[in-house]
N, C-alpha and C positions, 0 to 999 in steps of 0.2 A: 527735416523732411516734412512736407506739408501733407495734411490729410486730404483725400479726395472728397468732393462734395457728394451728398447723397444721390443727386441726379446722375453724376458720372458713374457711381457704383451701380445704380439700377441699369444704366445704359450698358455697362460691361456685362452684367448678368444677363441682360436681354440678348446681347451678342453671343454669349455662350450657348444659350438655349436655341437661338436662331441658326446656329451652325450645325445643329443636328437635323435629322431628316424626318422626324415624326410629327404628325399633326398636333399632338398634345403639346410638344415642345414649342411649336410655332405659336400656339395659343398662349402659352405661358410667356413666351418672348414678347408677343403683342401686348400683353398686360403690363409687363415690365417696362416696355418702351413707353406706354401711355403714362405710367407712373413717373418715369424719368422726364417725359415731356412736361408734365404738370409741375414737377419739381423745378425744371429749368425755367418755366414761366414764372414761378414764385420768386426765382432768383433774378428775374428780368433778363434772362438770356434767351431772347426770342428766336434767334437763328438756330440755336441748339435745340430749342423746343420744337421748332419746325422740322428739323432733321429727325428727331426722335419720333414725332408723329408720322413722318414719311416712312420710317422703318416699321412702325406699328402697322401702317397700311399694307406694306409688303407681306408682313406675317399673316394678316387677315386674308389677303389674296391667296396665299399658299394654302389656307384652310378653306377656301371657297366661301368665305363669309363677306359677301359683297356689301351689305349694309354697313358692317363694321369698318371695312376698308374705305368706303366712301366717307364715313364720318371722320376717320383718321386723316384722309386727304384734305377734307374740309378744314379740320383743325390745323393741319400743316400749313395750308394756304393762309389761314388767318394769322398764324404765328409769323410767317414770312412777310406777309403784308404789313403787319404791325412793326416788325423789325425794320423794314425799309422805311416806313412812314416815320417812325421815331428817329431814325438816323437821317432823315431829310433826303433820302435818295429817291430818284425817279427810276422807273423801270426802263431798261435799255437792252438792246441786243447783246451788249458787251458785259452785262451783269452775269457772273458765273453762277449765281444762285437762282436766277430767274426761272429756270426749268422746274424747280420744285413746286412753284405755285401752279404752273400751267401744265401739269400732267394729270390733273384730275379728270374723271369721267363721271357723269356726262358733261358735255360742253357747257350746259347752262351754268354749272358751278364756276367754270372759268369765266363766263360772261359776267356773272354777279361780282366776282372778285375784280375783274377788269374794270367794271363800271365804278366800283367803290374806290379803286386805286386812282382812276382817272380823276375822280372828284377831288381827291386829296393832293394831287400833283400841283406844283407851282409852275410847271413848264407846260404852257398851253399847247405847243406842238405835240409833245409826247402824250398829253391827255387826249387830244383829238385822235391821234393814231390808235391809242388804246380803246377809245370809245368806238371807233370804226370796227376794230377787231372784235370787241365785245358784241357789237351788233351782228357781225358775221357769225359769231358763235351761237347767238340766240337764233338766228335764221336757220342755221344748220340743225338745230334741235327743234325747229318748227315751234318756237316759243316766242311769240311776239311780246316785246317788253316795252 
């Protein structure tokens, strides 16, 4: 029987706290998810780190802590971006994990990630499509870039 990694233990503890309905438990769950995400990052499990950061963001949203939620979404986006970049994958409509990166608010955060990802892609067509979409996001936020 193999022992669970510390990150998976923290994630399970966060899940237990998040399944309750009190604000204090959501805050504790958010902190546990953040610890799990950082532990996953140290293990170079970037998709898992992104998922844990996304769960953290959900907890902060339930506590009406917009700044913390935005930071967690930003961290999730970076983790997913780096996971895909390290795996040599390009963003595509068929990528089942693509939605994690593009659910942050405000749109300028999506645009920043889109621009960075497009720069790293080896597929010129996908990079151009993503740059156009990033430009649209910037325009929607009235943020000329």
